[in-house]
DRENDO-1510 file (C-alpha; in Angstrom, 1 decimal, always signed):
<recs>
REC; n; res; u; v; w
REC; 1; UNK; -53.6; +121.6; -6.8 .
REC; 2; UNK; -55.7; +122.1; -3.2 .
REC; 3; UNK; -52.1; +122.8; -1.5 .
REC; 4; UNK; -51.2; +125.8; -4.1 .
REC; 5; UNK; -53.8; +127.7; -4.0 .
REC; 6; UNK; -53.3; +127.5; -0.3 .
REC; 7; UNK; -50.0; +128.6; -0.5 .
REC; 8; UNK; -51.0; +131.0; -2.8 .
REC; 9; UNK; -53.6; +132.6; -0.5 .
REC; 10; UNK; -50.5; +133.0; +2.4 .
REC; 11; UNK; -48.6; +134.6; -0.1 .
REC; 12; UNK; -51.0; +137.0; -1.4 .
REC; 13; UNK; -51.9; +137.9; +2.3 .
REC; 14; UNK; -48.0; +138.2; +2.8 .
REC; 15; UNK; -47.6; +140.8; +0.1 .
REC; 16; UNK; -50.6; +142.7; +0.0 .
REC; 17; UNK; -50.8; +143.2; +4.1 .
REC; 18; UNK; -48.0; +145.8; +4.1 .
REC; 19; UNK; -48.7; +147.2; +0.8 .
REC; 20; UNK; -52.4; +147.8; +1.5 .
REC; 21; UNK; -51.7; +149.0; +4.7 .
REC; 22; UNK; -49.4; +151.6; +3.1 .
REC; 23; UNK; -51.7; +152.9; +0.7 .
REC; 24; UNK; -54.0; +156.1; +1.2 .
REC; 25; UNK; -57.7; +154.8; +2.2 .
REC; 26; UNK; -59.0; +156.9; -1.1 .
REC; 27; UNK; -56.7; +155.2; -3.6 .
REC; 28; UNK; -58.2; +153.8; -6.4 .
REC; 29; UNK; -58.3; +150.1; -7.6 .
REC; 30; UNK; -55.6; +150.9; -10.2 .
REC; 31; UNK; -51.8; +150.1; -9.2 .
REC; 32; UNK; -50.5; +152.6; -7.4 .
REC; 33; UNK; -47.4; +153.7; -6.0 .
REC; 34; UNK; -46.1; +152.0; -3.1 .
REC; 35; UNK; -44.8; +153.5; +0.1 .
REC; 36; UNK; -41.7; +152.1; +1.4 .
REC; 37; UNK; -41.3; +152.5; +5.4 .
REC; 38; UNK; -38.0; +154.4; +6.4 .
REC; 39; UNK; -35.0; +153.0; +7.6 .
REC; 40; UNK; -33.7; +153.5; +11.0 .
REC; 41; UNK; -32.2; +156.7; +11.2 .
REC; 42; UNK; -29.0; +155.3; +12.6 .
REC; 43; UNK; -27.5; +151.6; +12.8 .
REC; 44; UNK; -25.9; +151.2; +16.4 .
REC; 45; UNK; -23.9; +148.6; +14.7 .
REC; 46; UNK; -22.1; +151.3; +12.7 .
REC; 47; UNK; -21.0; +153.6; +15.7 .
REC; 48; UNK; -20.1; +150.0; +17.4 .
REC; 49; UNK; -17.7; +149.2; +14.4 .
REC; 50; UNK; -16.0; +152.4; +14.3 .
REC; 51; UNK; -15.4; +152.2; +18.6 .
REC; 52; UNK; -14.1; +148.4; +17.6 .
REC; 53; UNK; -11.3; +149.9; +15.0 .
REC; 54; UNK; -9.6; +153.2; +16.0 .
REC; 55; UNK; -8.7; +155.3; +13.3 .
REC; 56; UNK; -10.7; +153.5; +10.8 .
REC; 57; UNK; -11.4; +155.6; +7.5 .
REC; 58; UNK; -13.3; +153.0; +5.2 .
REC; 59; UNK; -14.4; +156.2; +2.8 .
REC; 60; UNK; -12.1; +159.0; +2.9 .
REC; 61; UNK; -8.5; +157.6; +3.8 .
REC; 62; UNK; -7.6; +157.6; +0.5 .
REC; 63; UNK; -8.3; +159.0; -3.0 .
REC; 64; UNK; -9.9; +156.1; -4.6 .
REC; 65; UNK; -11.6; +155.4; -1.5 .
REC; 66; UNK; -12.8; +159.3; -1.9 .
REC; 67; UNK; -14.1; +158.5; -5.7 .
REC; 68; UNK; -15.6; +155.4; -4.1 .
REC; 69; UNK; -17.8; +157.3; -1.9 .
REC; 70; UNK; -18.9; +159.9; -4.1 .
REC; 71; UNK; -20.9; +157.5; -6.1 .
REC; 72; UNK; -23.5; +156.7; -2.9 .
REC; 73; UNK; -25.2; +160.2; -3.6 .
REC; 74; UNK; -26.4; +159.5; -6.8 .
REC; 75; UNK; -27.1; +154.9; -5.4 .
REC; 76; UNK; -29.4; +156.5; -2.9 .
REC; 77; UNK; -31.2; +159.1; -4.4 .
REC; 78; UNK; -32.5; +156.0; -6.6 .
REC; 79; UNK; -32.8; +154.0; -3.1 .
REC; 80; UNK; -36.7; +154.2; -2.7 .
REC; 81; UNK; -37.0; +151.9; -5.6 .
REC; 82; UNK; -34.5; +149.5; -3.8 .
REC; 83; UNK; -37.0; +150.0; -0.5 .
REC; 84; UNK; -35.1; +152.2; +1.3 .
REC; 85; UNK; -37.8; +155.8; +1.6 .
REC; 86; UNK; -34.9; +157.4; +3.2 .
REC; 87; UNK; -32.3; +157.3; +0.5 .
REC; 88; UNK; -32.6; +160.7; -0.4 .
REC; 89; UNK; -32.2; +162.2; +2.7 .
REC; 90; UNK; -29.1; +160.2; +3.5 .
REC; 91; UNK; -27.6; +161.3; +0.1 .
REC; 92; UNK; -27.9; +164.5; +1.6 .
REC; 93; UNK; -26.2; +163.5; +4.3 .
REC; 94; UNK; -23.2; +161.8; +2.2 .
REC; 95; UNK; -22.9; +164.9; -0.1 .
REC; 96; UNK; -22.4; +166.7; +3.2 .
REC; 97; UNK; -19.5; +164.1; +5.0 .
REC; 98; UNK; -17.9; +164.8; +2.1 .
REC; 99; UNK; -17.7; +168.1; +1.0 .
REC; 100; UNK; -16.7; +168.7; +5.2 .
REC; 101; UNK; -14.0; +165.6; +4.7 .
REC; 102; UNK; -13.6; +165.2; +8.4 .
REC; 103; UNK; -12.3; +161.8; +10.1 .
REC; 104; UNK; -16.1; +161.8; +12.0 .
REC; 105; UNK; -17.5; +162.4; +8.6 .
REC; 106; UNK; -16.7; +158.8; +7.2 .
REC; 107; UNK; -19.0; +157.2; +10.1 .
REC; 108; UNK; -21.9; +159.2; +8.6 .
REC; 109; UNK; -21.1; +157.7; +5.2 .
REC; 110; UNK; -21.0; +154.3; +6.3 .
REC; 111; UNK; -24.8; +154.7; +8.3 .
REC; 112; UNK; -25.8; +155.4; +4.9 .
REC; 113; UNK; -24.3; +152.6; +3.9 .
REC; 114; UNK; -25.3; +149.9; +5.8 .
REC; 115; UNK; -28.4; +151.1; +5.8 .
REC; 116; UNK; -28.9; +150.5; +2.4 .
REC; 117; UNK; -27.0; +146.9; +1.7 .
REC; 118; UNK; -29.5; +145.9; +4.7 .
REC; 119; UNK; -32.4; +147.2; +2.7 .
REC; 120; UNK; -31.6; +145.5; -0.1 .
REC; 121; UNK; -30.5; +142.0; +2.0 .
REC; 122; UNK; -34.3; +142.3; +3.6 .
REC; 123; UNK; -36.9; +139.8; +3.9 .
REC; 124; UNK; -39.3; +139.3; +1.0 .
REC; 125; UNK; -42.7; +139.1; +2.1 .
REC; 126; UNK; -45.0; +136.1; -0.2 .
REC; 127; UNK; -42.1; +133.5; -0.5 .
REC; 128; UNK; -42.0; +130.1; +0.5 .
REC; 129; UNK; -38.6; +128.9; +0.9 .
REC; 130; UNK; -37.8; +125.0; +0.1 .
REC; 131; UNK; -33.7; +125.5; +0.5 .
REC; 132; UNK; -33.2; +127.6; +3.9 .
REC; 133; UNK; -29.6; +128.5; +2.5 .
REC; 134; UNK; -31.8; +130.6; +0.0 .
REC; 135; UNK; -33.6; +132.7; +2.5 .
REC; 136; UNK; -32.1; +136.3; +2.1 .
REC; 137; UNK; -30.4; +137.4; +5.7 .
REC; 138; UNK; -29.7; +141.1; +6.7 .
REC; 139; UNK; -25.8; +141.3; +7.2 .
REC; 140; UNK; -24.5; +142.8; +10.2 .
REC; 141; UNK; -22.9; +146.4; +10.2 .
REC; 142; UNK; -19.8; +144.7; +10.7 .
REC; 143; UNK; -19.9; +142.3; +8.2 .
REC; 144; UNK; -21.0; +145.4; +5.4 .
REC; 145; UNK; -18.1; +147.2; +6.5 .
REC; 146; UNK; -15.6; +144.3; +7.2 .
REC; 147; UNK; -16.6; +143.7; +3.1 .
REC; 148; UNK; -16.0; +146.9; +2.0 .
REC; 149; UNK; -12.6; +147.5; +3.9 .
REC; 150; UNK; -11.0; +144.4; +2.4 .
REC; 151; UNK; -12.8; +144.6; -1.4 .
REC; 152; UNK; -9.5; +145.0; -4.2 .
REC; 153; UNK; -11.6; +147.9; -4.9 .
REC; 154; UNK; -13.9; +149.5; -3.4 .
REC; 155; UNK; -15.4; +151.2; -6.2 .
REC; 156; UNK; -16.4; +148.2; -7.7 .
REC; 157; UNK; -17.6; +146.5; -5.0 .
REC; 158; UNK; -19.9; +149.4; -4.7 .
REC; 159; UNK; -20.7; +148.7; -8.1 .
REC; 160; UNK; -21.3; +145.2; -7.5 .
REC; 161; UNK; -23.6; +145.1; -4.4 .
REC; 162; UNK; -25.8; +147.8; -5.8 .
REC; 163; UNK; -26.2; +146.2; -8.9 .
REC; 164; UNK; -28.1; +143.1; -7.5 .
REC; 165; UNK; -28.0; +140.9; -10.4 .
REC; 166; UNK; -28.7; +142.2; -14.1 .
REC; 167; UNK; -32.1; +142.1; -14.7 .
REC; 168; UNK; -32.8; +143.8; -11.2 .
REC; 169; UNK; -30.6; +146.4; -12.2 .
REC; 170; UNK; -32.5; +146.9; -15.9 .
REC; 171; UNK; -36.1; +147.5; -14.4 .
REC; 172; UNK; -34.9; +150.0; -11.2 .
REC; 173; UNK; -32.7; +151.9; -13.5 .
REC; 174; UNK; -35.4; +152.3; -16.1 .
REC; 175; UNK; -37.7; +152.8; -13.2 .
REC; 176; UNK; -35.4; +155.6; -11.7 .
REC; 177; UNK; -35.3; +157.0; -15.4 .
REC; 178; UNK; -38.8; +157.5; -15.7 .
REC; 179; UNK; -38.4; +159.4; -11.9 .
REC; 180; UNK; -41.7; +159.8; -9.5 .
REC; 181; UNK; -42.8; +157.0; -6.4 .
REC; 182; UNK; -41.6; +153.6; -7.4 .
REC; 183; UNK; -45.2; +152.1; -9.3 .
REC; 184; UNK; -46.4; +149.6; -6.8 .
REC; 185; UNK; -45.9; +146.6; -9.4 .
REC; 186; UNK; -42.4; +147.9; -9.9 .
REC; 187; UNK; -41.5; +147.5; -6.4 .
REC; 188; UNK; -43.1; +144.0; -5.7 .
REC; 189; UNK; -40.9; +142.7; -9.1 .
REC; 190; UNK; -37.9; +144.3; -7.4 .
REC; 191; UNK; -38.6; +142.8; -4.5 .
REC; 192; UNK; -38.2; +139.3; -6.0 .
REC; 193; UNK; -35.9; +139.6; -8.1 .
REC; 194; UNK; -33.4; +140.7; -5.4 .
REC; 195; UNK; -33.8; +136.6; -4.2 .
REC; 196; UNK; -31.7; +136.1; -7.5 .
REC; 197; UNK; -28.2; +135.0; -7.4 .
REC; 198; UNK; -25.9; +137.8; -9.8 .
REC; 199; UNK; -23.1; +134.8; -9.9 .
REC; 200; UNK; -23.3; +131.3; -11.0 .
REC; 201; UNK; -26.4; +129.3; -12.7 .
REC; 202; UNK; -30.3; +129.5; -12.1 .
REC; 203; UNK; -33.5; +128.8; -12.8 .
REC; 204; UNK; -36.5; +131.4; -13.2 .
REC; 205; UNK; -40.1; +130.5; -13.8 .
REC; 206; UNK; -42.1; +134.4; -14.4 .
REC; 207; UNK; -45.6; +133.0; -13.5 .
REC; 208; UNK; -47.2; +135.9; -15.5 .
REC; 209; UNK; -45.4; +135.6; -18.5 .
REC; 210; UNK; -45.6; +131.9; -18.0 .
REC; 211; UNK; -42.2; +131.7; -19.4 .
REC; 212; UNK; -38.9; +130.1; -18.3 .
REC; 213; UNK; -35.4; +131.6; -18.2 .
REC; 214; UNK; -32.1; +129.8; -17.4 .
REC; 215; UNK; -29.4; +132.2; -15.7 .
REC; 216; UNK; -25.3; +132.3; -16.2 .
REC; 217; UNK; -24.0; +135.1; -13.4 .
REC; 218; UNK; -27.5; +136.8; -13.8 .
REC; 219; UNK; -28.0; +137.0; -17.6 .
REC; 220; UNK; -30.5; +134.4; -19.7 .
REC; 221; UNK; -28.9; +132.3; -21.9 .
REC; 222; UNK; -32.0; +130.7; -22.8 .
REC; 223; UNK; -35.4; +130.4; -22.3 .
REC; 224; UNK; -39.3; +128.7; -23.0 .
REC; 225; UNK; -42.7; +128.6; -22.7 .
REC; 226; UNK; -44.5; +127.2; -19.9 .
REC; 227; UNK; -47.6; +126.4; -18.4 .
REC; 228; UNK; -48.6; +127.6; -15.3 .
REC; 229; UNK; -51.2; +127.8; -12.7 .
REC; 230; UNK; -54.7; +129.2; -13.2 .
REC; 231; UNK; -56.1; +131.7; -10.5 .
REC; 232; UNK; -58.3; +128.3; -8.6 .
REC; 233; UNK; -54.9; +126.3; -9.0 .
REC; 234; UNK; -52.2; +129.4; -8.4 .
REC; 235; UNK; -48.1; +128.6; -9.2 .
REC; 236; UNK; -46.9; +129.4; -5.6 .
REC; 237; UNK; -43.8; +131.7; -5.1 .
REC; 238; UNK; -40.9; +130.1; -3.7 .
REC; 239; UNK; -37.3; +129.4; -3.7 .
REC; 240; UNK; -35.8; +125.8; -3.7 .
REC; 241; UNK; -32.7; +123.9; -5.7 .
REC; 242; UNK; -32.8; +121.2; -8.1 .
REC; 243; UNK; -30.6; +118.1; -7.2 .
REC; 244; UNK; -32.0; +115.4; -9.6 .
REC; 245; UNK; -33.6; +115.1; -13.2 .
REC; 246; UNK; -36.2; +112.1; -13.4 .
REC; 247; UNK; -36.3; +110.4; -16.9 .
REC; 248; UNK; -39.4; +108.5; -17.2 .
REC; 249; UNK; -41.5; +109.6; -13.9 .
REC; 250; UNK; -44.3; +107.8; -12.6 .
REC; 251; UNK; -47.1; +110.5; -12.1 .
REC; 252; UNK; -48.1; +110.1; -8.3 .
REC; 253; UNK; -51.2; +112.1; -8.7 .
REC; 254; UNK; -52.4; +114.5; -5.8 .
REC; 255; UNK; -55.5; +113.2; -4.2 .
REC; 256; UNK; -57.2; +116.2; -5.0 .
REC; 257; UNK; -56.5; +116.1; -8.4 .
REC; 258; UNK; -57.5; +112.1; -8.9 .
REC; 259; UNK; -60.6; +113.2; -6.6 .
REC; 260; UNK; -62.0; +115.4; -9.6 .
REC; 261; UNK; -60.0; +114.4; -13.1 .
REC; 262; UNK; -59.8; +110.4; -12.3 .
REC; 263; UNK; -62.6; +109.0; -9.8 .
REC; 264; UNK; -65.8; +110.2; -11.6 .
REC; 265; UNK; -64.3; +108.9; -15.2 .
REC; 266; UNK; -64.0; +105.4; -13.3 .
REC; 267; UNK; -67.7; +105.9; -11.9 .
REC; 268; UNK; -68.7; +106.3; -15.0 .
REC; 269; UNK; -66.9; +103.8; -17.3 .
REC; 270; UNK; -65.4; +101.2; -14.5 .
REC; 271; UNK; -62.0; +100.1; -13.0 .
REC; 272; UNK; -60.8; +98.6; -16.7 .
REC; 273; UNK; -60.4; +102.5; -17.5 .
REC; 274; UNK; -57.2; +102.8; -14.9 .
REC; 275; UNK; -55.6; +99.9; -16.6 .
REC; 276; UNK; -56.2; +101.5; -20.2 .
REC; 277; UNK; -54.7; +105.2; -18.7 .
REC; 278; UNK; -52.0; +103.6; -16.9 .
REC; 279; UNK; -53.4; +104.0; -13.7 .
REC; 280; UNK; -52.5; +101.9; -10.4 .
REC; 281; UNK; -54.0; +102.6; -7.0 .
REC; 282; UNK; -51.5; +102.4; -4.2 .
REC; 283; UNK; -52.2; +102.3; -0.1 .
REC; 284; UNK; -49.9; +105.8; +0.1 .
REC; 285; UNK; -47.4; +107.8; -1.8 .
REC; 286; UNK; -44.1; +106.8; -1.1 .
REC; 287; UNK; -41.8; +103.9; +0.8 .
REC; 288; UNK; -42.8; +100.8; +1.9 .
REC; 289; UNK; -46.6; +101.4; +1.9 .
REC; 290; UNK; -46.4; +102.5; -2.1 .
REC; 291; UNK; -47.8; +98.8; -3.0 .
REC; 292; UNK; -50.9; +98.4; -5.2 .
REC; 293; UNK; -54.1; +97.4; -4.0 .
REC; 294; UNK; -57.4; +96.2; -6.0 .
REC; 295; UNK; -59.1; +99.3; -7.3 .
REC; 296; UNK; -62.6; +97.0; -6.6 .
REC; 297; UNK; -61.9; +97.8; -3.2 .
REC; 298; UNK; -61.8; +101.8; -3.3 .
REC; 299; UNK; -65.6; +103.0; -3.1 .
REC; 300; UNK; -64.8; +105.5; -6.3 .
REC; 301; UNK; -68.8; +106.9; -5.4 .
REC; 302; UNK; -67.0; +108.7; -2.2 .
REC; 303; UNK; -63.7; +109.4; -3.9 .
REC; 304; UNK; -65.4; +111.7; -6.9 .
REC; 305; UNK; -67.6; +113.2; -4.1 .
REC; 306; UNK; -64.7; +114.0; -1.7 .
REC; 307; UNK; -66.0; +111.9; +0.8 .
REC; 308; UNK; -62.8; +109.3; +1.2 .
REC; 309; UNK; -59.2; +109.7; -0.5 .
REC; 310; UNK; -57.4; +107.3; -2.8 .
REC; 311; UNK; -53.6; +107.5; -3.6 .
REC; 312; UNK; -53.4; +107.1; -7.7 .
REC; 313; UNK; -49.7; +106.9; -9.6 .
REC; 314; UNK; -49.7; +106.7; -13.7 .
REC; 315; UNK; -46.7; +104.4; -14.7 .
REC; 316; UNK; -44.0; +105.8; -17.2 .
REC; 317; UNK; -44.8; +105.8; -20.8 .
REC; 318; UNK; -46.3; +107.8; -23.8 .
REC; 319; UNK; -49.7; +108.1; -21.8 .
REC; 320; UNK; -47.8; +109.4; -18.4 .
REC; 321; UNK; -48.7; +112.9; -17.8 .
REC; 322; UNK; -45.7; +114.4; -16.5 .
REC; 323; UNK; -43.8; +113.4; -20.2 .
REC; 324; UNK; -40.3; +111.8; -20.5 .
REC; 325; UNK; -38.8; +114.2; -17.6 .
REC; 326; UNK; -39.4; +115.3; -14.6 .
REC; 327; UNK; -37.5; +118.3; -12.3 .
REC; 328; UNK; -38.3; +117.9; -8.8 .
REC; 329; UNK; -37.4; +120.3; -5.7 .
REC; 330; UNK; -38.4; +120.7; -2.2 .
REC; 331; UNK; -41.2; +122.8; -1.4 .
REC; 332; UNK; -44.4; +122.6; +0.7 .
REC; 333; UNK; -47.0; +122.9; -2.4 .
REC; 334; UNK; -45.6; +119.1; -4.2 .
REC; 335; UNK; -45.0; +121.2; -7.1 .
REC; 336; UNK; -42.4; +120.8; -9.9 .
REC; 337; UNK; -41.8; +121.4; -13.6 .
REC; 338; UNK; -42.2; +118.7; -15.9 .
REC; 339; UNK; -42.8; +117.4; -19.5 .
REC; 340; UNK; -46.5; +116.9; -21.1 .
REC; 341; UNK; -47.6; +115.1; -23.8 .
REC; 342; UNK; -49.8; +118.1; -24.6 .
REC; 343; UNK; -47.7; +120.4; -26.7 .
REC; 344; UNK; -50.6; +122.1; -28.3 .
REC; 345; UNK; -51.3; +124.1; -25.2 .
REC; 346; UNK; -48.0; +126.1; -25.7 .
REC; 347; UNK; -49.4; +128.0; -28.7 .
REC; 348; UNK; -51.7; +129.9; -26.4 .
REC; 349; UNK; -50.8; +133.2; -25.3 .
REC; 350; UNK; -52.4; +133.0; -22.1 .
REC; 351; UNK; -51.1; +129.8; -20.6 .
REC; 352; UNK; -52.6; +129.8; -17.2 .
REC; 353; UNK; -53.7; +126.2; -17.3 .
REC; 354; UNK; -52.2; +123.8; -14.6 .
REC; 355; UNK; -52.9; +122.7; -10.9 .
REC; 356; UNK; -49.8; +124.7; -9.7 .
REC; 357; UNK; -47.1; +122.8; -11.6 .
REC; 358; UNK; -45.2; +124.0; -14.4 .
REC; 359; UNK; -45.5; +122.2; -17.7 .
REC; 360; UNK; -42.3; +123.0; -19.9 .
REC; 361; UNK; -42.3; +123.1; -23.6 .
REC; 362; UNK; -38.9; +121.7; -24.2 .
REC; 363; UNK; -37.8; +120.2; -21.1 .
REC; 364; UNK; -35.2; +118.2; -22.9 .
REC; 365; UNK; -33.2; +121.4; -23.2 .
REC; 366; UNK; -33.3; +122.2; -20.0 .
REC; 367; UNK; -32.4; +118.5; -18.7 .
REC; 368; UNK; -29.1; +119.3; -20.8 .
REC; 369; UNK; -28.4; +122.5; -19.2 .
REC; 370; UNK; -28.7; +121.0; -15.8 .
REC; 371; UNK; -26.9; +118.0; -16.7 .
REC; 372; UNK; -24.0; +119.8; -18.8 .
REC; 373; UNK; -22.2; +118.0; -22.6 .
REC; 374; UNK; -21.2; +114.7; -20.6 .
REC; 375; UNK; -24.5; +114.0; -18.9 .
REC; 376; UNK; -25.9; +110.5; -19.0 .
REC; 377; UNK; -27.9; +109.3; -21.3 .
REC; 378; UNK; -31.5; +107.9; -20.4 .
REC; 379; UNK; -31.4; +104.4; -19.8 .
REC; 380; UNK; -35.2; +103.7; -20.2 .
REC; 381; UNK; -36.0; +102.4; -16.6 .
REC; 382; UNK; -38.8; +104.2; -14.7 .
REC; 383; UNK; -38.1; +106.8; -12.2 .
REC; 384; UNK; -34.4; +107.0; -13.2 .
REC; 385; UNK; -32.9; +109.5; -11.2 .
REC; 386; UNK; -29.8; +111.7; -12.5 .
REC; 387; UNK; -27.8; +113.3; -10.1 .
REC; 388; UNK; -27.0; +117.3; -11.2 .
REC; 389; UNK; -23.5; +118.2; -10.2 .
REC; 390; UNK; -24.0; +121.5; -8.0 .
REC; 391; UNK; -27.0; +122.2; -7.2 .
REC; 392; UNK; -29.3; +125.0; -9.6 .
REC; 393; UNK; -31.9; +127.4; -7.4 .
REC; 394; UNK; -35.0; +127.6; -9.0 .
REC; 395; UNK; -37.2; +130.7; -8.4 .
REC; 396; UNK; -41.2; +130.1; -9.0 .
REC; 397; UNK; -41.0; +134.0; -8.9 .
REC; 398; UNK; -43.9; +136.8; -10.2 .
REC; 399; UNK; -42.9; +139.8; -11.8 .
REC; 400; UNK; -45.6; +142.3; -13.2 .
REC; 401; UNK; -43.0; +144.5; -14.3 .
REC; 402; UNK; -40.5; +144.4; -17.1 .
REC; 403; UNK; -37.8; +146.5; -18.7 .
REC; 404; UNK; -39.3; +147.1; -22.1 .
REC; 405; UNK; -38.2; +148.2; -25.2 .
REC; 406; UNK; -36.8; +152.2; -25.3 .
REC; 407; UNK; -36.5; +152.6; -21.4 .
REC; 408; UNK; -40.1; +152.1; -21.3 .
REC; 409; UNK; -41.9; +149.5; -18.5 .
REC; 410; UNK; -43.9; +146.9; -19.0 .
REC; 411; UNK; -46.4; +146.0; -17.0 .
REC; 412; UNK; -47.7; +142.2; -17.6 .
REC; 413; UNK; -51.5; +140.8; -16.6 .
REC; 414; UNK; -51.5; +140.8; -12.7 .
REC; 415; UNK; -53.3; +137.1; -13.5 .
REC; 416; UNK; -53.1; +136.2; -9.4 .
REC; 417; UNK; -53.7; +139.7; -8.4 .
REC; 418; UNK; -50.8; +140.3; -6.6 .
REC; 419; UNK; -49.8; +143.9; -7.5 .
REC; 420; UNK; -52.6; +145.3; -7.4 .
REC; 421; UNK; -54.0; +147.6; -4.4 .
REC; 422; UNK; -58.0; +146.6; -5.2 .
REC; 423; UNK; -57.0; +143.3; -5.4 .
REC; 424; UNK; -54.5; +143.1; -2.4 .
REC; 425; UNK; -57.6; +144.6; -0.6 .
REC; 426; UNK; -59.6; +142.1; -1.6 .
REC; 427; UNK; -57.4; +139.4; -0.7 .
REC; 428; UNK; -57.7; +140.9; +2.7 .
REC; 429; UNK; -60.9; +141.3; +3.1 .
REC; 430; UNK; -61.6; +137.7; +2.6 .
REC; 431; UNK; -58.8; +136.4; +5.0 .
REC; 432; UNK; -60.0; +138.9; +7.7 .
REC; 433; UNK; -63.6; +137.0; +6.9 .
REC; 434; UNK; -62.4; +134.1; +7.2 .
REC; 435; UNK; -60.8; +134.1; +10.5 .
</recs>
């Protein structure tokens, strides 16, 4: 889809710009270690919190709290992998505060914790949000420290916050064990994984792996192969929520796809082809204007040449490119998940074949998981919408680094060139030329 490709370019520039800007001018085009902007030395909100809560001791007030605080140096020493370059420096300050143990030292520990939590909650570049509820928001120092003081177990609270989610924790821990400066691909992948919730259900579409994962409390409970966008029709990186499952969908063919896939065939074979393929031409998509029009009134040669636009839909049935089920969600690119009648393509190792939408190997399994054991059976009617009881967040994301066997990081093909310094520079140069 043209929209998908445009969003990919925008997302690539958004991700590439800070990464390329942070890399030395002499760096090679191979993946390099990411430099991370240090956090502010002091969070003024921490001082304000202590001023409004006289006598508060978050970390040094009880033996249990001190034991929880003793975990922070290790957490902060690995914090560069979490996006906080100042982590080791803050770890030293926490060690000194614990050794001193004076009431004034409690604030120093809180300052380190607030900086760390805010790094974990920072915005993620290059992601489009179809659901504003999924946009990360940096919490205030007061909210962070209130949560710590109200936690039934401060130690468990620290563990929960710092682990982020199981997928994130596994990759970060393997990377931290390997030591050194965080690899660009590891940092980019961890950034994207930060969005995934640790509780409840969620769906991840990993674009480089061409794989969908169903998560419950951050753990993979099922997965399947998918087909994602090719380089010229890249699947966008986005976060949204699935509220409905559509059985027996009608395919509303994007005009740019109709231009290259439908119009040339009509020019060659005539409008009778449309009937055979169960295509209908309509005035517009959506609402009252989605009424059929006579296809002989369309200048198909002009459409094929890109000089005119046509709106074509394919009725539900065995030939429908959406297959038997579709999973839509709000997004600016018009992409969604769907079944496909062409199952043989899932046997390929490299499944970057679509115009941006995601084709599913086992769509019925996803529908059953979303709707639950008591979900209704499809009636056979076209465009049958079945509501998901509680919306499930979906993340179309880009994971070029993953924990591998034996604690070593496995790197996926950077199919869209988002996570390599050379690709980042090339995209920025292209964008600058276009301005």
